[in-house]
C-alpha positions in Angstrom: -60.5 -19.4 66.0 -58.8 -17.6 68.1 -55.5 -18.9 66.3 -56.4 -18.5 63.0 -56.7 -14.9 63.9 -53.4 -14.6 65.5 -51.9 -16.1 62.4 -53.4 -13.4 59.8 -52.6 -10.5 62.1 -48.8 -12.0 62.9 -49.1 -11.8 58.8 -50.2 -8.7 57.9 -47.8 -7.3 60.9 -45.0 -8.6 58.7 -46.9 -7.2 55.0 -47.0 -3.6 56.7 -42.8 -3.9 58.0 -42.1 -5.0 54.3 -43.5 -1.5 53.1 -42.2 0.5 55.4 -38.8 -0.8 55.3 -38.9 -0.6 51.6 -38.4 -4.4 51.0 -40.2 -5.0 47.3 -41.8 -7.8 46.1 -41.8 -9.1 42.5 -43.9 -6.3 40.7 -43.9 -3.7 37.7 -41.0 -1.5 39.6 -38.9 -4.4 40.0 -39.3 -5.1 36.3 -38.0 -2.0 35.4 -35.3 -1.3 38.1 -31.5 -0.9 36.9 -29.1 -3.3 37.6 -26.1 -2.6 40.1 -23.2 -2.0 37.6 -19.7 -2.6 39.1 -17.0 0.0 37.1 -14.6 -2.8 36.7 -17.7 -4.5 34.6 -17.7 -1.8 32.9 -14.5 -1.7 31.8 -14.4 -5.5 31.0 -17.4 -4.7 29.0 -16.0 -1.7 27.0 -12.8 -3.2 26.4 -14.5 -6.3 24.9 -16.6 -3.9 22.4 -14.3 -1.8 21.7 -11.5 -4.8 21.5 -13.4 -6.7 19.3 -13.9 -4.2 16.7 -9.9 -2.7 17.2 -8.9 -6.4 16.6 -11.1 -7.2 13.6 -9.9 -3.9 11.9 -6.3 -4.6 13.2 -7.1 -7.7 11.3 -7.0 -5.9 8.2 -4.3 -2.9 8.8 -1.7 -5.6 9.7 0.2 -4.7 6.7 3.6 -4.3 5.5 4.6 -1.7 3.0 7.8 -0.6 1.8 8.6 3.3 0.9 11.3 3.6 -2.0 11.9 7.4 -2.3 13.7 7.4 -5.3 17.4 8.8 -5.8 19.0 10.2 -3.3 23.1 11.2 -2.3 24.9 12.1 -5.6 21.7 11.0 -7.6 19.9 13.2 -7.5 17.8 12.3 -10.3 16.3 14.5 -12.7 16.7 18.3 -12.7 14.3 21.0 -13.7 14.3 24.9 -12.5 16.6 24.3 -9.6 14.9 21.6 -8.7 16.3 18.2 -7.7 14.3 15.2 -7.8 15.3 13.3 -5.1 14.0 16.1 -2.8 10.9 16.0 -4.5 10.6 12.4 -3.6 11.4 12.6 -0.5 8.8 15.6 0.6 6.3 13.6 -1.2 7.1 10.2 0.5 7.1 11.9 3.9 3.8 12.9 3.5 2.7 9.3 2.6 4.3 7.6 5.2 2.1 9.6 7.6 -1.0 9.1 6.1 0.0 5.4 5.8 1.0 4.6 9.9 -2.5 7.1 10.3 -4.2 3.9 8.5 -2.2 1.5 10.6 0.4 0.4 7.9 3.7 -0.7 9.0 6.6 0.9 7.0 10.0 -0.3 6.0 12.1 1.6 3.9 15.0 0.9 1.3 16.4 4.7 1.9 14.2 6.9 4.3 13.0 9.9 3.3 14.9 12.2 5.9 18.4 10.8 4.9 20.2 11.5 1.3 22.9 9.0 0.6 23.4 7.5 -3.0 21.7 3.9 -3.0 22.4 2.1 -6.3 19.1 0.0 -8.0 20.7 -3.7 -7.0 20.9 -2.6 -3.2 17.9 -0.9 -3.1 16.1 -4.2 -4.1 18.5 -6.6 -2.4 17.0 -4.5 1.1 13.4 -4.8 -0.2 13.5 -8.4 -1.0 15.1 -9.4 2.2 12.1 -8.1 3.4 8.5 -9.5 4.4 6.1 -7.3 2.9 2.9 -7.3 1.1 3.8 -4.0 -0.9 6.6 -2.2 -2.6 6.3 1.5 -3.3 8.3 3.4 -5.1 7.8 7.6 -5.7 9.4 9.4 -8.0 8.9 12.7 -10.4 9.0 12.4 -14.3 10.9 15.0 -16.7 11.2 15.2 -20.3 12.9 17.5 -23.1 9.4 18.2 -24.1 8.4 21.1 -21.8 4.3 20.0 -22.4 5.0 16.7 -21.4 3.1 16.1 -18.1 0.7 13.6 -15.9 1.2 10.9 -13.9 2.1 7.6 -15.1 2.3 4.4 -12.8 4.9 1.0 -13.7 4.8 -2.1 -12.9 6.2 -5.5 -15.0 4.4 -8.4 -15.8 8.0 -9.8 -16.3 9.4 -11.0 -13.0 12.8 -12.9 -13.0 13.1 -13.6 -9.4 9.6 -15.4 -9.4 9.5 -17.1 -12.5 11.0 -17.0 -16.5 8.4 -20.1 -17.4 6.9 -18.5 -19.8 9.1 -15.0 -20.4 9.8 -13.4 -23.6 11.9 -10.8 -25.9 9.1 -8.7 -27.5 9.2 -6.2 -29.8 7.5 -3.0 -29.0 4.3 -4.1 -31.4 4.1 -7.3 -29.1 5.7 -9.8 -31.4 7.3 -12.6 -29.4 10.5 -13.2 -30.9 13.0 -14.9 -28.3 12.2 -17.1 -25.9 13.7 -15.5 -22.6 15.9 -17.6 -20.4 17.3 -15.2 -17.8 19.2 -11.9 -17.4 22.6 -10.7 -16.3 24.6 -8.1 -16.2 21.8 -6.3 -14.0 23.8 -4.7 -11.1 22.7 -1.2 -12.0 20.0 -2.0 -14.5 21.4 -2.3 -17.4 19.2 -4.7 -19.5 21.0 -7.6 -20.7 19.0 -10.5 -21.2 19.7 -14.5 -21.9 17.5 -15.4 -24.5 17.1 -18.1 -27.5 17.6 -16.2 -30.9 15.3 -17.2 -34.1 17.6 -20.0 -35.1 17.1 -21.6 -31.2 20.6 -20.2 -30.6 21.8 -19.1 -26.6 22.8 -15.3 -27.1 22.8 -12.2 -25.0 21.1 -9.4 -25.7 23.4 -6.6 -27.3 23.0 -2.5 -28.2 20.8 -3.4 -31.5 18.0 -5.0 -29.6 17.7 -2.1 -26.6 14.4 -1.8 -28.2 13.5 -5.3 -27.2 11.3 -5.5 -24.0 10.6 -8.9 -21.3 7.5 -10.0 -21.5 5.5 -13.1 -19.0 3.0 -14.8 -20.9 1.9 -16.3 -17.4 2.7 -13.7 -15.2 2.8 -14.2 -11.3 0.1 -13.3 -8.7 2.8 -10.7 -7.8 2.9 -9.6 -11.3 -1.1 -9.6 -11.7 -1.9 -7.8 -8.7 0.8 -4.9 -9.1 -1.1 -4.5 -12.5 -3.9 -3.5 -10.7 -2.4 -1.5 -8.3 -1.0 0.7 -11.2 -4.5 1.4 -12.6 -5.7 2.5 -9.2 -3.3 4.7 -8.3 -3.4 6.2 -11.5 -6.7 7.0 -11.5 -6.3 8.1 -7.7 -3.6 10.9 -8.3 -5.5 12.1 -11.9 -8.4 13.3 -9.8 -5.4 15.2 -7.9 -5.0 17.5 -11.1 -2.6 15.4 -12.9 -3.4 13.9 -16.6 -3.9 10.3 -16.4 -1.0 8.5 -18.6 -2.2 5.2 -17.2 -0.5 2.0 -15.9 2.1 0.9 -17.8 3.9 -2.7 -17.9 7.7 -2.1 -18.4 10.6 -3.5 -16.8 11.7 -1.1 -14.4 14.5 -2.5 -12.2 12.7 -1.7 -9.0 9.4 -3.2 -10.5 11.0 -6.4 -12.5 13.6 -7.4 -9.5 10.8 -7.3 -6.9 9.7 -10.7 -5.1 6.9 -8.3 -4.0 3.8 -6.7 -6.1 5.8 -3.2 -6.9 4.8 -0.2 -8.4 6.9 3.1 -9.5 4.3 6.2 -9.3 6.0 9.3 -11.6 3.9 11.6 -9.6 3.9 14.5 -12.3 6.4 16.4 -14.5 9.5 18.5 -13.3 9.9 20.1 -16.7 6.6 21.2 -17.1 6.5 24.5 -15.7 3.0 24.3 -14.7 2.8 20.9 -12.9 5.6 21.6 -11.3 4.2 24.1 -9.2 1.4 21.6 -7.8 4.4 19.3 -7.0 6.5 21.3 -5.0 3.3 23.0 -3.2 2.6 21.6 0.0 -0.9 21.3 -0.3 -1.4 19.6 -3.5 1.4 16.8 -2.1 -0.7 16.3 1.0 -3.7 15.8 -1.7 -1.5 13.1 -3.3 -0.5 11.8 -0.5 -4.1 11.0 0.7 -4.7 9.8 -2.5 -2.0 7.1 -2.6 -2.3 6.1 1.0 -6.0 5.7 0.7 -5.6 3.5 -2.3 -3.2 1.6 -1.3 -4.8 1.0 1.5 -8.1 -0.2 0.1 -6.0 -2.2 -2.2 -4.4 -4.5 1.0 -7.6 -4.6 2.3 -9.8 -5.7 -0.6 -6.9 -8.2 -1.7 -6.5 -9.4 1.6 -10.1 -10.8 1.6 -10.0 -12.2 -1.2 -6.6 -14.1 -0.1 -3.6 -11.9 -1.4 
């Protein structure tokens, strides 16, 4: 009996010491106690969370766009009311470039907007086609002998001779397919000299009497299809900045048809329309249009990369 009481007394003393010195036992307070956090682990945890999202975001943002500010050097482009088109192209391209970079897009250039020198159409496309890119974007401003002409037009080309001419035709303005097209020659500066079969099946060359004929691809390449989609989206986006929407037009402009990438040429308003020119030269309006272009391009790249672009 004395031995049993001694053991119980020792147990009571040990329990008392645990309480005095704060040695916890399982219970409610332990279950809510905060875990010990090591500063190094916090850093790693934050890196994992933010880095993980960043890596996923980076996967979407890993795009390359080639910017092509139209004209340059002695080739001023259109001139109106004391303004040269090349300067306005440079200004808008600079703002577009910043907006695209802010969205994580890598940029390449045929001619940098800060430099001013002659660059032929063929050299532009040799530079562009030598790059791996997701998109070719050429920036211009329009003009007309009609002062009332206005609006934004975005051009693309269904006809892509550097990709395929397996189902290409020369067609009239009303869309009639009249000649089977087999290629083009003498296009150093954009001259439209096409090699085709005439109505009798004889190989021939285009000449001034056939200037109204345009090439058409019956089964366009993926690059051409994507170009048409983006052209429509850009025209709509720029129309929301105060420009009348003249639409997306399939036309064999040199930089559009001689590209191996999805390619569009933006005519961001008419310099020859004095009212429209006010917006073209206004830095605030330029910024709005640059943001519209960048938003549209980024969304386009992300959407179509998810679809296997």
